[in-house]
C-alpha positions as CSV (number, residue, x, y, z in Angstrom):
1,M,-2.8,26.6,25.4
2,E,-3.6,28.8,22.7
3,S,-0.8,29.2,19.9
4,P,0.7,32.3,18.9
5,P,-1.5,35.3,17.2
6,L,-3.0,34.2,13.7
7,T,-1.6,36.7,11.4
8,A,-0.1,36.0,7.8
9,L,3.7,36.8,9.2
10,G,3.2,34.3,11.8
11,V,2.3,31.7,9.7
12,A,4.9,32.3,7.2
13,L,7.5,32.0,9.9
14,A,5.8,28.9,11.3
15,S,6.0,27.2,8.1
16,L,9.6,28.5,7.1
17,P,11.2,25.4,8.5
18,I,9.0,23.1,6.3
19,G,9.9,24.8,3.3
20,V,13.3,25.2,3.6
21,L,13.1,21.1,4.3
22,L,10.9,21.4,1.3
23,V,13.5,23.5,-1.6
24,L,16.7,21.8,0.0
25,I,15.2,17.9,-0.7
26,M,13.4,18.9,-3.8
27,A,15.1,21.6,-5.5
28,R,18.5,21.8,-4.3
29,R,18.6,17.3,-3.7
30,W,20.3,17.9,-0.5
31,S,20.5,14.7,1.1
32,A,17.6,14.0,4.0
33,P,20.4,14.6,7.1
34,R,21.8,17.4,5.6
35,A,18.4,19.2,4.8
36,G,17.2,18.1,8.3
37,A,19.9,19.6,10.2
38,A,19.1,22.5,7.9
39,A,15.7,22.9,8.3
40,C,16.0,21.7,12.4
41,L,18.4,25.1,12.8
42,V,16.1,27.0,11.0
43,A,13.2,26.0,13.6
44,A,15.3,26.6,16.7
45,T,16.2,30.1,15.5
46,L,12.7,31.0,15.0
47,A,11.5,29.5,17.8
48,L,13.9,31.6,20.1
49,G,14.0,35.0,18.1
50,Q,10.3,35.0,16.9
51,F,8.3,32.6,19.3
52,G,9.4,33.2,22.9
53,T,11.4,29.8,23.3
54,S,14.0,29.7,25.8
55,Y,17.3,28.1,25.6
56,R,16.2,25.7,28.3
57,S,13.1,24.8,26.4
58,L,15.0,24.6,23.3
59,A,17.1,21.7,24.7
60,I,14.0,20.0,26.3
61,S,12.3,19.8,23.2
62,S,15.7,18.4,21.0
63,A,16.1,15.8,24.1
64,K,12.6,14.8,23.5
65,G,13.6,14.5,19.8
66,L,16.1,12.4,20.4
67,S,13.8,9.9,22.7
68,L,11.3,9.6,20.3
69,S,13.9,9.1,17.4
70,L,15.3,6.5,19.6
71,F,11.9,4.8,19.9
72,V,11.4,4.4,16.0
73,L,14.9,3.5,15.0
74,T,15.6,0.9,17.5
75,V,12.8,-1.0,15.5
76,I,14.0,0.0,12.0
77,W,17.9,-1.3,13.4
78,A,16.2,-4.5,14.5
79,A,14.1,-5.1,11.6
80,V,17.1,-4.1,8.8
81,L,19.5,-6.4,10.8
82,L,17.0,-9.3,10.8
83,Y,16.3,-8.9,7.3
84,N,20.0,-9.0,6.4
85,V,20.7,-12.3,8.7
86,V,18.0,-13.7,6.3
87,D,19.4,-12.9,3.2
88,G,22.6,-13.9,4.5
89,L,21.7,-17.4,4.8
90,G,20.3,-17.2,1.3
91,S,16.7,-17.6,2.6
92,I,15.2,-14.3,0.8
93,K,16.0,-15.5,-2.4
94,V,14.3,-18.6,-1.5
95,I,11.3,-16.7,0.2
96,G,10.9,-14.7,-3.4
97,R,11.2,-17.6,-5.7
98,T,8.2,-19.6,-4.2
99,M,5.8,-16.8,-3.7
100,S,6.5,-15.9,-7.3
101,R,6.3,-19.4,-9.0
102,V,3.2,-20.9,-7.5
103,V,1.1,-18.4,-9.5
104,S,0.9,-19.0,-13.8
105,N,-1.0,-16.3,-14.9
106,P,0.6,-13.2,-15.2
107,L,-2.2,-11.2,-13.6
108,G,-2.3,-13.2,-10.8
109,Q,1.6,-13.1,-10.8
110,A,1.4,-9.3,-10.5
111,L,-1.1,-9.3,-7.7
112,V,0.5,-12.0,-5.5
113,V,4.0,-11.2,-6.2
114,G,3.7,-7.4,-7.2
115,W,0.9,-6.1,-4.6
116,A,0.5,-9.0,-1.5
117,F,4.3,-10.5,-1.5
118,S,5.7,-6.8,-1.7
119,G,3.6,-6.0,1.1
120,F,5.0,-8.7,3.0
121,M,8.7,-7.6,2.4
122,Q,7.3,-4.0,3.6
123,G,6.5,-5.7,6.6
124,V,10.0,-7.4,7.5
125,A,12.4,-4.7,6.2
126,G,11.0,-1.0,5.1
127,F,13.8,0.7,3.5
128,G,12.8,0.1,-0.4
129,V,13.6,-3.4,0.1
130,P,10.3,-4.6,-1.5
131,V,11.4,-2.5,-4.1
132,A,14.4,-3.3,-4.9
133,V,14.0,-7.2,-3.7
134,V,10.5,-7.4,-5.9
135,T,11.0,-5.6,-8.9
136,P,13.6,-7.8,-10.7
137,L,11.5,-11.1,-9.8
138,L,9.0,-9.7,-12.0
139,V,11.6,-8.5,-14.3
140,S,12.9,-12.2,-14.3
141,M,9.0,-13.3,-14.8
142,G,8.7,-11.7,-18.2
143,F,7.2,-8.2,-17.0
144,P,8.4,-4.8,-18.9
145,A,10.8,-3.0,-16.6
146,V,8.8,0.1,-16.3
147,H,5.6,-1.5,-15.7
148,A,7.5,-3.7,-13.2
149,V,8.7,-0.9,-11.2
150,A,5.4,1.0,-11.3
151,I,3.8,-2.6,-10.0
152,V,6.0,-2.8,-6.9
153,L,5.7,0.9,-6.3
154,V,1.9,1.2,-6.2
155,G,1.4,-2.5,-5.0
156,H,3.7,-2.2,-1.6
157,A,2.1,1.6,-0.6
158,W,-0.7,-0.1,1.5
159,S,2.1,-1.6,4.0
160,V,4.0,1.1,4.3
161,T,2.4,2.2,7.8
162,Y,2.7,-0.9,9.3
163,G,6.5,-1.7,7.5
164,S,9.9,-2.0,9.2
165,L,7.5,-4.1,11.8
166,G,5.4,-0.8,12.9
167,S,8.0,1.6,13.0
168,S,5.4,4.7,11.1
169,Y,2.7,3.4,12.9
170,Y,4.6,4.0,16.6
171,T,5.6,7.2,15.6
172,I,2.4,8.6,14.2
173,Q,1.1,7.0,17.5
174,L,3.6,8.9,19.9
175,V,3.4,11.9,18.1
176,T,0.0,12.9,18.3
177,G,-0.4,10.8,21.9
178,I,-3.1,8.4,21.1
179,H,-2.6,4.8,22.4
180,G,-2.4,2.5,20.0
181,E,-5.5,0.5,20.9
182,V,-7.6,3.0,19.7
183,I,-5.7,4.5,16.9
184,G,-4.9,0.9,15.6
185,P,-8.1,-0.6,15.0
186,H,-9.1,2.7,13.1
187,M,-6.6,3.1,11.1
188,A,-7.1,-0.2,10.2
189,M,-10.5,0.1,9.0
190,L,-9.9,3.1,7.2
191,F,-7.0,1.1,5.2
192,A,-9.9,-0.9,3.6
193,V,-10.7,1.1,0.6
194,P,-7.0,1.8,-0.3
195,V,-6.0,-1.7,-0.1
196,V,-8.7,-3.1,-2.2
197,A,-7.6,0.0,-4.6
198,T,-3.8,-0.6,-4.6
199,G,-5.0,-4.4,-6.2
200,F,-7.2,-2.6,-8.5
201,A,-4.1,0.0,-9.7
202,V,-2.0,-3.2,-9.7
203,A,-4.3,-5.2,-12.3
204,H,-4.5,-2.0,-14.3
205,L,-0.8,-1.7,-14.6
206,Q,-0.4,-5.0,-15.6
207,G,-3.6,-5.8,-18.3
208,G,-5.6,-2.4,-18.5
209,F,-9.2,-2.6,-18.1
210,G,-9.0,-5.7,-19.5
211,A,-7.6,-7.5,-16.5
212,I,-9.8,-5.3,-14.0
213,R,-12.7,-6.8,-15.9
214,R,-11.4,-10.4,-16.0
215,G,-10.1,-10.3,-11.9
216,A,-12.5,-8.0,-10.3
217,L,-13.6,-10.8,-8.2
218,G,-10.6,-12.4,-7.2
219,I,-9.3,-8.8,-6.3
220,T,-11.7,-7.8,-4.2
221,V,-11.6,-11.0,-2.3
222,M,-7.7,-10.8,-2.1
223,G,-8.6,-7.1,-0.9
224,V,-10.6,-7.9,1.8
225,C,-8.7,-10.6,3.1
226,I,-6.0,-8.5,3.5
227,A,-7.9,-5.3,5.1
228,L,-9.3,-8.0,7.5
229,A,-6.0,-9.2,8.7
230,I,-4.5,-5.8,9.3
231,W,-7.6,-4.9,11.5
232,L,-7.2,-8.5,13.2
233,A,-3.6,-7.9,13.6
234,N,-4.6,-4.4,15.2
235,V,-7.2,-5.8,17.3
236,G,-5.2,-8.6,18.4
237,G,-2.0,-6.2,19.8
238,V,0.0,-6.9,17.4
239,P,0.4,-4.2,14.7
240,Q,4.1,-4.4,14.0
241,L,2.6,-7.7,12.1
242,A,0.1,-6.1,10.3
243,S,1.9,-5.8,7.0
244,I,3.7,-9.2,7.3
245,L,0.4,-11.4,8.4
246,P,-1.5,-9.4,5.4
247,G,1.3,-9.9,3.4
248,L,1.2,-14.1,3.4
249,V,-2.5,-14.1,3.5
250,G,-2.9,-11.9,0.2
251,C,0.0,-14.3,-1.2
252,G,-2.6,-17.6,0.3
253,V,-5.5,-16.4,-1.2
254,G,-4.2,-14.8,-4.4
255,W,-3.1,-18.9,-5.0
256,F,-6.3,-20.0,-4.2
257,V,-8.2,-17.5,-6.5
258,A,-6.0,-17.8,-9.3
259,R,-6.7,-21.9,-9.2
260,L,-10.1,-20.7,-8.9
261,A,-9.7,-19.0,-12.3
262,L,-11.1,-15.7,-10.6
263,L,-8.1,-14.0,-12.1
264,G,-8.9,-15.1,-15.7
265,K,-7.6,-18.4,-17.3
266,N,-3.8,-18.9,-17.3
267,G,-3.8,-20.0,-21.0
268,A,-4.8,-16.7,-21.9
269,E,-1.8,-15.3,-21.7
270,I,1.0,-16.9,-21.6
271,T,2.0,-20.3,-24.3
272,A,1.4,-23.6,-23.5
273,S,5.5,-24.1,-23.6
274,E,5.8,-21.4,-20.5
275,N,3.2,-22.9,-18.8
276,D,4.5,-26.3,-19.0
277,K,8.0,-24.3,-17.3
278,D,5.5,-22.9,-14.8
279,D,3.8,-26.2,-13.7
280,K,7.3,-27.6,-13.2
281,D,8.6,-24.5,-11.3
282,I,5.2,-24.7,-9.3
283,K,5.7,-28.4,-8.2
284,E,9.7,-27.6,-7.2
285,A,8.1,-24.7,-5.4
286,K,5.5,-26.7,-3.4
287,S,8.2,-29.1,-2.7
288,G,10.6,-27.3,-1.6
289,K,13.5,-29.1,-3.6
290,E,14.0,-26.1,-6.1
291,E,16.8,-23.9,-4.0
292,G,16.1,-24.8,-0.6
293,N,13.0,-25.5,1.7
294,F,10.8,-23.0,2.2
295,H,9.7,-23.1,5.7
296,F,13.6,-23.2,7.1
297,A,14.0,-20.4,4.8
298,F,11.3,-18.5,6.7
299,L,12.4,-19.5,10.5
300,P,13.2,-16.3,11.4
301,Y,9.8,-14.6,10.4
302,Y,7.9,-17.8,12.1
303,V,9.9,-16.9,15.4
304,V,9.2,-12.8,15.3
305,I,5.2,-14.0,14.8
306,A,5.3,-16.3,17.7
307,L,7.1,-14.3,19.9
308,S,4.6,-11.5,19.0
309,L,1.8,-13.7,20.2
310,L,3.5,-14.6,23.3
311,S,4.0,-11.1,23.9
312,Q,0.1,-10.6,24.2
313,I,-0.3,-13.4,27.1
314,P,-2.1,-11.3,30.0
315,A,1.0,-12.1,32.3
316,L,3.5,-11.2,30.3
317,K,2.3,-7.5,29.2
318,K,1.7,-6.9,32.8
319,V,5.7,-7.2,33.1
320,K,6.6,-3.2,33.3
321,F,10.5,-3.4,32.1
322,G,11.4,-0.4,29.9
323,L,13.9,3.0,28.9
324,G,11.6,6.0,29.3
325,L,12.4,9.3,30.4
326,D,10.4,12.2,32.2
327,Y,10.5,15.8,30.8
328,P,9.0,18.7,32.7
329,G,6.6,20.9,30.8
330,V,7.7,24.1,29.1
331,Q,6.0,27.4,28.6
332,T,6.7,29.8,25.8
333,A,7.3,33.8,26.6
334,L,4.0,34.2,24.1
335,G,2.0,31.8,27.0
336,Y,2.0,28.5,24.9
337,I,2.1,25.8,27.5
338,T,3.4,22.3,26.8
339,K,2.7,20.1,29.5
340,A,5.2,17.5,31.4
341,Q,5.9,14.3,29.9
342,K,6.4,10.9,31.9
343,N,8.2,7.6,31.1
344,Y,8.2,9.6,26.9
345,A,8.8,7.0,24.1
346,V,9.1,4.6,26.7
347,I,11.0,1.1,25.1
348,E,9.4,-1.8,26.9
349,L,10.7,-5.1,27.2
350,M,7.4,-6.7,26.5
351,R,6.1,-4.2,23.8
352,H,8.5,-2.9,22.1
353,P,9.5,-4.6,18.3
354,A,13.0,-4.4,19.1
355,P,13.3,-6.1,21.8
356,L,11.2,-9.0,20.2
357,I,13.3,-9.0,16.7
358,L,16.9,-9.2,18.6
359,L,15.5,-12.5,20.4
360,A,14.4,-14.0,17.2
361,I,17.8,-13.3,15.5
362,G,19.0,-14.9,18.9
363,I,16.8,-18.1,18.6
364,S,17.4,-18.5,14.6
365,Y,21.1,-18.2,15.6
366,A,20.6,-20.9,17.8
367,I,18.6,-23.4,15.6
368,C,20.8,-22.3,12.6
369,R,24.3,-22.7,14.5
370,A,22.8,-26.4,15.5
371,S,21.9,-27.8,12.2
372,G,25.3,-26.4,10.6
373,R,23.6,-23.7,8.6
374,W,25.2,-20.7,9.8
375,R,27.7,-19.4,8.2
376,P,31.1,-17.6,10.0
377,N,31.0,-14.0,11.1
378,M,27.5,-13.8,9.4
379,L,26.4,-11.9,12.0
380,T,29.2,-9.5,12.0
381,T,28.6,-8.9,7.9
382,A,25.1,-8.2,9.0
383,A,25.7,-5.3,11.4
384,K,28.1,-3.8,9.3
385,L,25.9,-3.8,5.8
386,T,22.6,-2.4,8.4
387,Y,25.0,0.6,9.8
388,K,25.9,1.0,6.2
389,Q,21.9,1.0,5.1
390,C,20.8,2.8,8.0
391,I,23.3,5.6,9.3
392,G,21.8,8.0,6.9
393,T,18.7,7.8,7.5
394,S,18.9,7.5,11.1
395,V,20.4,11.2,11.0
396,G,17.9,12.2,8.6
397,I,15.4,11.1,11.3
398,C,16.8,12.5,14.2
399,T,17.4,15.9,12.7
400,M,13.7,15.9,11.3
401,V,12.1,14.6,14.7
402,M,14.1,17.4,16.5
403,M,12.9,20.2,14.3
404,A,9.2,18.7,14.6
405,L,9.2,18.7,18.4
406,I,10.8,22.2,18.0
407,M,8.0,23.5,16.5
408,T,5.6,21.8,18.7
409,D,6.9,22.9,21.7
410,A,7.1,26.5,20.5
411,G,3.4,26.7,19.3
412,M,4.5,26.9,15.9
413,T,2.7,23.7,14.7
414,A,-0.3,24.8,16.6
415,L,0.0,27.8,14.4
416,L,0.0,26.4,11.2
417,G,-3.0,24.1,12.3
418,R,-5.0,27.0,12.8
419,A,-4.4,28.3,9.5
420,I,-4.9,25.0,7.8
421,A,-8.2,24.6,9.5
422,S,-9.4,28.7,8.4
423,G,-8.2,28.3,5.1
424,T,-9.6,24.8,4.1
425,G,-13.1,24.5,6.4
426,S,-15.1,21.6,5.9
427,A,-12.7,20.5,2.8
428,F,-10.3,19.6,5.3
429,A,-11.3,15.8,5.4
430,V,-10.4,15.2,2.1
431,F,-7.2,17.6,1.7
432,S,-6.0,15.7,4.8
433,P,-4.4,12.5,3.6
434,F,-2.5,14.9,0.5
435,I,-0.6,16.2,3.7
436,G,0.8,12.9,4.1
437,V,1.9,12.4,0.2
438,L,3.6,15.3,0.9
439,G,5.7,14.1,3.4
440,T,6.7,11.2,2.2
441,F,7.2,12.4,-1.7
442,M,9.9,15.3,0.5
443,T,11.4,13.1,2.4
444,G,10.7,9.4,1.0
445,S,9.7,7.8,4.5
446,N,6.0,7.7,6.1
447,T,8.1,7.3,9.4
448,N,9.5,11.3,8.5
449,S,5.8,12.5,6.9
450,N,4.1,11.5,10.4
451,V,6.6,13.1,12.5
452,M,6.9,16.1,10.4
453,F,3.0,16.4,9.9
454,G,1.2,14.4,12.4
455,A,1.0,16.9,15.3
456,L,0.1,19.6,12.5
457,Q,-2.9,17.6,11.3
458,M,-3.8,16.8,15.2
459,E,-3.8,20.6,15.6
460,S,-5.8,21.1,12.7
461,A,-8.4,18.7,13.5
462,R,-8.9,20.2,16.6
463,A,-9.4,23.7,15.2
464,L,-12.1,22.1,13.2
465,A,-13.3,20.1,15.9
466,I,-12.8,16.9,13.9
467,E,-12.4,13.5,15.5
468,T,-8.4,13.8,15.5
469,V,-8.2,9.9,15.6
470,T,-9.6,10.0,12.2
471,I,-7.2,12.5,11.0
472,A,-4.2,11.1,12.7
473,S,-5.0,7.9,11.2
474,I,-5.3,9.3,7.2
475,Q,-2.4,11.2,7.7
476,S,-0.3,7.7,8.2
477,I,-2.6,6.2,5.6
478,G,-1.4,9.3,3.1
479,G,1.8,8.8,4.1
480,S,1.9,5.1,3.3
481,L,0.5,5.7,-0.3
482,G,2.6,8.5,-1.0
483,S,5.5,5.8,-1.0
484,S,4.8,4.4,-4.6
485,I,5.8,8.4,-6.0
486,A,8.6,8.8,-3.7
487,P,11.5,9.7,-5.7
488,A,13.9,8.2,-3.1
489,K,12.1,4.7,-4.1
490,V,12.1,5.4,-7.3
491,L,15.5,5.5,-7.8
492,V,15.7,2.0,-6.0
493,G,13.4,0.5,-8.5
494,T,14.8,2.0,-11.6
495,A,18.6,1.1,-10.9
496,M,17.6,-2.3,-9.9
497,V,16.3,-3.2,-13.5
498,G,18.7,-0.9,-15.3
499,L,16.9,1.9,-15.7
500,S,18.6,4.9,-14.4
501,G,17.5,8.0,-15.9
502,K,14.0,6.9,-16.6
503,E,12.9,7.5,-13.3
504,G,10.6,10.4,-14.7
505,E,9.0,7.7,-17.2
506,V,7.9,5.3,-13.9
507,M,6.6,8.6,-11.8
508,K,4.3,9.0,-15.0
509,R,2.9,5.9,-14.6
510,T,2.6,6.3,-10.6
511,I,1.6,9.7,-9.8
512,P,-2.2,9.2,-11.1
513,Y,-2.7,6.1,-9.5
514,C,-1.7,7.5,-6.2
515,L,-3.3,10.7,-6.5
516,L,-6.6,8.8,-6.8
517,I,-6.5,6.7,-4.3
518,V,-5.5,9.4,-2.1
519,L,-8.6,11.4,-3.0
520,L,-10.7,7.8,-2.2
521,A,-9.3,7.8,0.9
522,G,-9.8,11.7,1.7
523,L,-13.5,10.9,0.4
524,E,-14.1,8.0,2.7
525,V,-12.8,10.1,5.6
526,R,-15.3,12.7,4.8
527,L,-18.1,10.4,4.4
528,F,-16.8,8.8,7.7
529,L,-17.0,12.1,9.5
530,Q,-20.4,13.2,8.5
């Protein structure tokens, strides 16, 4: 199954769809759906005209792209619908203010709210929701607007791969063909360094090197606990919770280390009158009297967690009921072979997050209806809002996934992989996560980055005889960290706090942290592979 001949012209043509996508999004500022459609058309034209793909093979590749898109999009749609239902109940405000008021130390607030809680919010919704929800919270707590946006962008980056209840994680698993039980724990282990590094970056954004010196021990404890929770969620077979649970663990550990003064003394950075107010807020938050009961507000997510854990019961794991299609193998005129696929991107009732999320919504509805807290037409309103939020991104994902599958089945991705391998050599492991960053920077989505470059990274790793599980993992880690500099997310943050037009000022703060943390991740992989 050799790729087309490695020539300068072949590499240039194979990279053209990615180049078109890059230029249209970044230079021409086209939307993701428009740019993705154009790049997909370019890929199809090249596959037919230059890489020996037949119309039948093109149709099969496109259909596989739609199947993979449906697998990912059902997770996203369900997660965003759940978030909108919870928000419609007024619960997001209760959860956010409770989290933000249990710590009075400004460094503790930056870490608990901007690092841990933003990770939790990414886990339950994604789509820039952490930036939209958490940034105003930090501003209301007294953080300068530019710093607040930067803190959340950098702080939530660790959680993006497992965000939206695992959409990006499931994408890299499907694109690379590596089983979740293999790639999940491995990726979680490699996430440890980036997780701790994002915590130190948040501290530096909040108070410079002084904050790092005061809080080094507390930050390390929080980071290790978050990283351990990510690993345990994957080992335990619930990767869809690998942002939600670690985010909650981070909030709890952050509160604990702040109370132990491991993040510095509260009074060192705020006035006595502010301390009095914060103490009152803490008592209100703990008692649940501020705006509503925290545990009731959090009920739908308790249900999601419970259902996810129940789905790991051996008897339920044996239930095999799902939706998947079989696709025949194809071969190009140049001799590149793609094997047949059975049950491709299958959506299983007890293994896929979407059915579990929808069941959680149903259970939450029954409880809220019985207690008189359900509002008329709320589900309809949430569904309409979900459609409005997701339609553009959904079309963009479909076109980009189709482009990626066309390139893969035509041998274009394999050709690019060989070219990158020959160009980077032993430095590829360090270079690899930056490819993931590029994909997220271009599209604003870790999911799209994995779709675009996941197979490419695998082919490069094979050409260099490097462990493919490690490279697939670092692709998604790089894409996750790249969320801190994605223009689409920066725009959300600046818009929420009245900084429209100052996106460049925010990115000047986030880019150095992003590049440094990604470099650390690359060096970690290089050492790991030795």
